[in-house]
C-alpha positions as CSV (number, residue, x, y, z in Angstrom):
1,X,-168.1,-31.9,-90.7
2,X,-164.5,-32.7,-90.5
3,X,-164.0,-31.9,-94.1
4,X,-165.6,-28.4,-93.7
5,X,-163.4,-27.6,-90.6
6,X,-160.2,-28.6,-92.7
7,X,-161.6,-26.3,-95.7
8,X,-161.9,-23.4,-93.0
9,X,-158.2,-24.0,-91.9
10,X,-157.0,-24.0,-95.5
11,X,-158.9,-20.9,-96.4
12,X,-157.4,-19.0,-93.4
13,X,-153.8,-20.4,-94.2
14,X,-154.0,-19.5,-97.9
15,X,-155.6,-15.9,-97.1
16,X,-152.5,-15.2,-94.9
17,X,-150.5,-15.4,-98.4
18,X,-153.2,-13.7,-100.6
19,X,-150.7,-10.7,-100.9
20,X,-148.4,-13.3,-102.6
21,X,-151.1,-14.7,-104.6
22,X,-152.9,-11.6,-106.0
23,X,-155.0,-13.2,-108.6
24,X,-156.4,-15.9,-106.5
25,X,-158.9,-16.5,-103.7
26,X,-159.5,-19.0,-100.9
27,X,-162.7,-20.2,-102.8
28,X,-160.0,-22.4,-104.8
29,X,-159.7,-24.9,-101.9
30,X,-160.9,-28.2,-102.7
31,X,-160.7,-31.2,-100.2
32,X,-161.3,-34.8,-101.0
33,X,-160.9,-38.4,-99.5
34,X,-157.9,-40.0,-101.1
35,X,-158.3,-43.4,-102.5
36,X,-155.3,-44.9,-100.7
37,X,-155.3,-44.4,-97.0
38,X,-151.7,-44.3,-96.8
39,X,-152.2,-40.7,-97.9
40,X,-154.4,-39.6,-95.0
41,X,-158.0,-39.3,-94.3
42,X,-158.2,-36.1,-96.5
43,X,-156.1,-34.5,-99.1
44,X,-156.1,-31.2,-101.0
45,X,-154.7,-30.1,-104.6
46,X,-154.9,-26.3,-103.5
47,X,-151.1,-26.1,-104.0
48,X,-151.1,-27.8,-107.5
49,X,-154.0,-25.1,-108.6
50,X,-152.0,-22.2,-107.3
51,X,-148.7,-23.6,-108.8
52,X,-150.5,-23.7,-112.2
53,X,-151.6,-20.2,-112.3
54,X,-148.5,-18.6,-110.5
55,X,-145.9,-20.9,-112.6
56,X,-144.2,-22.1,-109.4
57,X,-143.0,-25.1,-107.8
58,X,-146.3,-26.8,-106.2
59,X,-144.2,-28.4,-103.6
60,X,-142.9,-24.9,-102.4
61,X,-146.3,-23.5,-102.3
62,X,-147.6,-26.7,-100.4
63,X,-144.7,-26.1,-98.0
64,X,-146.0,-22.5,-97.5
65,X,-149.7,-23.5,-96.9
66,X,-148.5,-26.2,-94.4
67,X,-146.6,-23.6,-92.5
68,X,-149.5,-21.5,-92.1
69,X,-151.8,-24.5,-91.2
70,X,-149.6,-25.3,-88.3
71,X,-150.0,-21.8,-86.9
72,X,-153.9,-22.3,-86.9
73,X,-155.4,-22.1,-83.2
74,X,-157.2,-25.3,-82.3
75,X,-156.0,-27.3,-85.4
76,X,-154.0,-29.7,-83.2
77,X,-157.3,-30.9,-81.6
78,X,-158.3,-32.1,-85.1
79,X,-155.2,-32.8,-87.1
80,X,-152.6,-35.5,-85.8
81,X,-150.2,-34.5,-88.8
82,X,-150.0,-33.2,-92.3
83,X,-147.8,-34.4,-95.0
84,X,-146.7,-33.2,-98.3
85,X,-146.7,-35.7,-101.2
86,X,-145.6,-35.2,-104.8
87,X,-146.3,-33.6,-106.9
88,X,-148.0,-31.0,-104.4
89,X,-150.7,-32.6,-102.3
90,X,-151.4,-31.9,-98.6
91,X,-152.5,-34.8,-96.9
92,X,-154.3,-34.5,-93.6
93,X,-154.3,-37.4,-91.0
94,X,-157.1,-37.0,-88.3
95,X,-156.4,-37.7,-84.7
96,X,-157.8,-41.0,-83.4
97,X,-159.0,-39.2,-80.3
98,X,-161.1,-37.0,-82.2
99,X,-162.6,-39.6,-84.2
100,X,-163.3,-41.7,-81.3
101,X,-165.1,-38.5,-79.7
102,X,-167.2,-38.1,-82.9
103,X,-168.1,-41.8,-83.1
104,X,-169.5,-41.7,-79.5
105,X,-171.5,-38.6,-80.5
106,X,-172.9,-40.3,-83.6
107,X,-174.0,-43.4,-81.4
108,X,-175.7,-41.2,-78.9
109,X,-177.7,-38.7,-81.3
110,X,-178.1,-41.3,-84.0
111,X,-180.2,-39.8,-86.9
112,X,-180.2,-36.5,-85.1
113,X,-176.5,-36.1,-85.5
114,X,-175.5,-33.1,-87.6
115,X,-179.0,-31.6,-87.1
116,X,-178.4,-27.7,-87.3
117,X,-180.0,-25.1,-84.9
118,X,-183.2,-23.2,-86.3
119,X,-182.5,-20.5,-88.8
120,X,-184.1,-17.2,-89.2
121,X,-184.3,-17.8,-92.9
122,X,-187.2,-19.2,-95.0
123,X,-186.3,-21.0,-98.2
124,X,-189.1,-21.7,-100.7
125,X,-188.4,-24.7,-103.1
126,X,-190.5,-25.1,-106.2
127,X,-190.3,-29.0,-107.5
128,X,-192.2,-31.6,-109.5
129,X,-194.5,-29.1,-111.1
130,X,-196.1,-31.5,-113.7
131,X,-198.6,-30.7,-116.3
132,X,-202.1,-31.2,-115.8
133,X,-203.6,-34.3,-118.0
134,X,-200.3,-35.6,-118.7
135,X,-198.4,-38.3,-117.3
136,X,-195.4,-37.5,-115.0
137,X,-192.3,-37.5,-117.2
138,X,-188.9,-38.4,-116.4
139,X,-187.9,-34.7,-115.9
140,X,-190.8,-34.3,-113.4
141,X,-189.8,-37.4,-111.5
142,X,-186.1,-36.3,-111.4
143,X,-187.2,-32.8,-110.1
144,X,-189.6,-34.6,-107.5
145,X,-186.9,-36.8,-106.2
146,X,-183.8,-34.3,-106.1
147,X,-186.2,-31.7,-104.7
148,X,-187.4,-33.7,-101.8
149,X,-183.9,-34.8,-100.8
150,X,-182.9,-31.0,-100.9
151,X,-186.0,-30.2,-98.9
152,X,-185.1,-32.8,-96.4
153,X,-181.4,-31.7,-96.2
154,X,-182.4,-28.0,-95.9
155,X,-184.8,-28.8,-93.2
156,X,-182.3,-31.1,-91.2
157,X,-179.9,-28.2,-91.1
158,X,-182.5,-25.7,-89.6
159,X,-184.0,-23.8,-92.3
160,X,-187.6,-23.1,-92.5
161,X,-188.6,-24.5,-95.8
162,X,-191.7,-24.2,-97.8
163,X,-192.2,-26.8,-100.4
164,X,-194.5,-26.5,-103.2
165,X,-195.4,-27.7,-106.8
166,X,-196.8,-25.3,-109.6
167,X,-198.6,-27.6,-111.9
168,X,-199.5,-26.4,-115.4
169,X,-203.1,-26.2,-115.5
170,X,-203.6,-23.4,-117.8
171,X,-203.1,-22.4,-121.6
172,X,-204.4,-23.2,-124.9
173,X,-203.8,-26.9,-124.6
174,X,-206.8,-27.0,-122.1
175,X,-209.0,-25.7,-124.9
176,X,-207.9,-28.6,-127.1
177,X,-208.7,-30.9,-124.2
178,X,-211.9,-29.7,-123.6
179,X,-212.8,-29.5,-127.2
180,X,-211.6,-33.2,-127.5
181,X,-213.7,-34.3,-124.4
182,X,-216.9,-32.6,-125.8
183,X,-216.4,-34.6,-129.0
184,X,-215.3,-37.9,-127.9
185,X,-215.1,-38.0,-123.9
186,X,-216.3,-40.6,-121.5
187,X,-216.7,-39.7,-117.9
188,X,-216.3,-43.2,-116.8
189,X,-213.0,-43.8,-118.6
190,X,-211.7,-40.6,-117.0
191,X,-212.6,-41.6,-113.7
192,X,-210.9,-45.2,-114.3
193,X,-207.8,-44.0,-115.8
194,X,-207.7,-40.3,-115.7
195,X,-204.2,-39.4,-117.1
196,X,-204.2,-42.1,-119.7
197,X,-207.8,-41.0,-121.2
198,X,-207.2,-37.3,-121.0
199,X,-203.9,-37.7,-122.9
200,X,-205.6,-39.9,-125.3
201,X,-208.3,-37.3,-126.0
202,X,-205.5,-34.6,-126.3
203,X,-203.3,-36.6,-128.7
204,X,-206.5,-37.5,-130.9
205,X,-207.8,-33.9,-131.1
206,X,-204.2,-32.7,-131.8
207,X,-203.9,-35.3,-134.7
208,X,-207.1,-34.4,-136.1
209,X,-206.3,-30.6,-136.1
210,X,-203.0,-31.2,-138.2
211,X,-205.6,-32.7,-140.8
212,X,-208.2,-30.0,-140.3
213,X,-206.7,-26.7,-138.9
214,X,-210.1,-25.2,-138.2
215,X,-210.1,-27.5,-135.0
216,X,-207.3,-25.4,-133.7
217,X,-209.6,-22.6,-133.9
218,X,-212.2,-24.6,-132.0
219,X,-209.9,-25.4,-129.2
220,X,-208.7,-21.8,-129.0
221,X,-212.4,-20.7,-128.4
222,X,-212.9,-23.4,-125.8
223,X,-209.9,-21.9,-124.0
224,X,-211.1,-18.3,-124.4
225,X,-214.6,-19.4,-123.0
226,X,-212.6,-21.0,-120.0
227,X,-210.7,-17.5,-119.4
228,X,-214.0,-15.8,-119.6
229,X,-215.6,-18.0,-116.8
230,X,-217.8,-20.2,-119.0
231,X,-219.5,-22.6,-116.4
232,X,-219.2,-25.8,-118.4
233,X,-215.6,-25.4,-119.3
234,X,-214.7,-24.2,-115.6
235,X,-216.3,-27.4,-114.6
236,X,-214.6,-29.7,-116.7
237,X,-211.3,-27.9,-116.4
238,X,-211.8,-28.3,-112.2
239,X,-212.6,-31.9,-113.1
240,X,-209.4,-32.6,-115.2
241,X,-207.3,-30.6,-112.5
242,X,-208.8,-32.7,-109.4
243,X,-208.5,-36.1,-111.2
244,X,-204.9,-35.2,-112.4
245,X,-203.8,-34.3,-108.8
246,X,-205.3,-37.5,-107.5
247,X,-203.2,-39.5,-109.7
248,X,-200.1,-37.7,-109.0
249,X,-200.6,-38.1,-105.3
250,X,-200.7,-41.7,-105.7
251,X,-197.1,-41.6,-107.3
252,X,-196.1,-39.1,-104.5
253,X,-197.1,-41.8,-101.7
254,X,-195.1,-44.3,-103.4
255,X,-192.0,-42.2,-103.3
256,X,-192.7,-40.7,-99.9
257,X,-192.9,-37.3,-101.3
258,X,-194.6,-34.7,-98.9
259,X,-195.5,-31.4,-100.8
260,X,-196.8,-28.4,-98.6
261,X,-198.6,-26.7,-101.1
262,X,-199.8,-27.3,-104.6
263,X,-200.5,-24.1,-106.2
264,X,-201.5,-24.4,-110.1
265,X,-200.7,-21.7,-112.8
266,X,-204.4,-20.9,-112.6
267,X,-204.3,-19.5,-109.2
268,X,-202.7,-16.3,-110.3
269,X,-204.9,-15.6,-113.2
270,X,-206.9,-12.9,-111.6
271,X,-203.7,-11.2,-110.7
272,X,-202.1,-11.0,-114.1
273,X,-203.7,-7.8,-115.4
274,X,-202.6,-5.6,-112.3
275,X,-199.2,-7.1,-112.5
276,X,-198.9,-6.2,-116.2
277,X,-200.1,-2.7,-115.8
278,X,-197.7,-2.1,-112.8
279,X,-194.7,-3.2,-114.8
280,X,-195.9,-0.5,-117.6
281,X,-196.8,2.1,-115.0
282,X,-193.2,1.6,-113.5
283,X,-191.4,1.7,-116.7
284,X,-190.2,-1.8,-116.2
285,X,-192.2,-3.2,-119.3
286,X,-193.0,-1.9,-122.9
287,X,-196.0,-2.1,-125.0
288,X,-195.3,-3.1,-128.6
289,X,-197.3,-1.7,-131.6
290,X,-199.1,-5.2,-131.9
291,X,-200.5,-5.0,-128.3
292,X,-197.8,-7.3,-126.9
293,X,-195.9,-6.5,-123.6
294,X,-192.3,-7.2,-123.1
295,X,-189.7,-6.7,-120.5
296,X,-186.3,-5.6,-121.9
297,X,-183.5,-7.8,-120.2
298,X,-180.2,-5.9,-120.1
299,X,-177.4,-7.6,-122.1
300,X,-179.8,-10.1,-123.5
301,X,-181.0,-10.4,-127.2
302,X,-184.4,-11.6,-126.0
303,X,-186.9,-9.6,-124.3
304,X,-189.2,-11.6,-121.9
305,X,-192.9,-11.5,-123.3
306,X,-195.6,-11.1,-120.6
307,X,-198.7,-10.5,-122.5
308,X,-199.3,-11.7,-126.3
309,X,-200.4,-9.4,-129.0
310,X,-204.1,-10.8,-128.5
311,X,-203.9,-9.7,-124.8
312,X,-203.4,-13.2,-123.4
313,X,-200.9,-14.1,-120.9
314,X,-198.3,-16.9,-120.7
315,X,-196.4,-19.1,-118.5
316,X,-193.9,-16.4,-117.9
317,X,-196.5,-14.1,-116.6
318,X,-197.9,-16.5,-114.1
319,X,-194.3,-17.3,-113.1
320,X,-193.7,-13.7,-112.2
321,X,-197.0,-13.5,-110.2
322,X,-195.9,-16.6,-108.4
323,X,-192.5,-15.0,-107.3
324,X,-194.4,-12.0,-106.0
325,X,-196.8,-14.1,-103.8
326,X,-194.1,-16.3,-102.4
327,X,-192.1,-13.2,-101.4
328,X,-195.3,-11.7,-100.0
329,X,-196.7,-14.7,-98.2
330,X,-193.7,-16.5,-96.8
331,X,-191.3,-13.7,-96.7
332,X,-188.9,-15.9,-98.7
333,X,-185.3,-15.2,-98.2
334,X,-184.4,-17.4,-101.3
335,X,-186.5,-19.3,-103.9
336,X,-185.0,-22.5,-105.4
337,X,-186.3,-24.1,-108.5
338,X,-185.6,-27.8,-109.1
339,X,-185.9,-28.2,-112.9
340,X,-184.3,-29.7,-115.9
341,X,-181.0,-27.8,-117.1
342,X,-182.8,-27.2,-120.6
343,X,-184.8,-24.4,-118.5
344,X,-181.9,-22.5,-117.2
345,X,-182.0,-19.8,-119.7
346,X,-185.7,-19.5,-119.2
347,X,-185.6,-19.3,-115.4
348,X,-182.8,-16.8,-115.4
349,X,-184.7,-14.5,-117.8
350,X,-187.8,-14.6,-115.4
351,X,-185.3,-14.0,-112.3
352,X,-184.1,-11.1,-114.0
353,X,-187.5,-9.8,-115.0
354,X,-189.0,-10.0,-111.4
């Protein structure tokens, strides 16, 4: 809170001289706590940054900023004094009276200190989002922990936050799992150790398919049956999904993770055909000679595929349907994705497609 106030004062002080700094903006302001307390409670290197670009003496620029700071209304209630230190730092010393007042407020409000007023903005946060029938990977655990921390902070400062997980429960891999279960599955083993046993079946089938490629066709056929609503395959898929979610929930409880909604990929399957047709009708998407449908992305060498040549959909298609659902259902002002940085390009492509 003190730091943010100092940043605001600095931005105003710098903006007064922006006509003298035509290539700069107040966003360059950086405030930090110095390692040695003799340099004050807070310090900024803004003058050094400006000097490097303008080829000017940083001490002179620091003096200019300091002069404007001292003209700021109400700053005297927060800052006792400002000092310039070589080679161009501006150091801030906070008034003891202000610190004492803040300390009393902290002791009074306790864990409610700093809590923001309710804001008329809704933020949807997608995090965790593990793959069904597989263990929670390190990247999923990282997303889960960081995501929950982010959600807690956003709620504390007053935002309405909708937290959700988007588990991967659809695709050809489920055809392979179903085929593997039909060959070697044991329901008792899955009930006892669901993730471990489902992963074992999937790996066993995948290894066997490398030696006998015909097994891959068998797996694809099982997924096709699942897509077409085959009762037995739907039953197995739902069972695998439920057992996986129960296992994930066990981990979530250990970490004190509270997810508002778990909406898997399959939830959006009924909407995908209309989404693709709508994109084609509006001219957003284009159909290729091979039957595939893509969304060209401006200034990107790679278009976004939303339908394969065989008519099947992919993860991106379901992500686009999910964005549409979140905007419509919760009137989201912002949607945040907590994912590994390896997904940055893909997520940017999805956002640009949406």
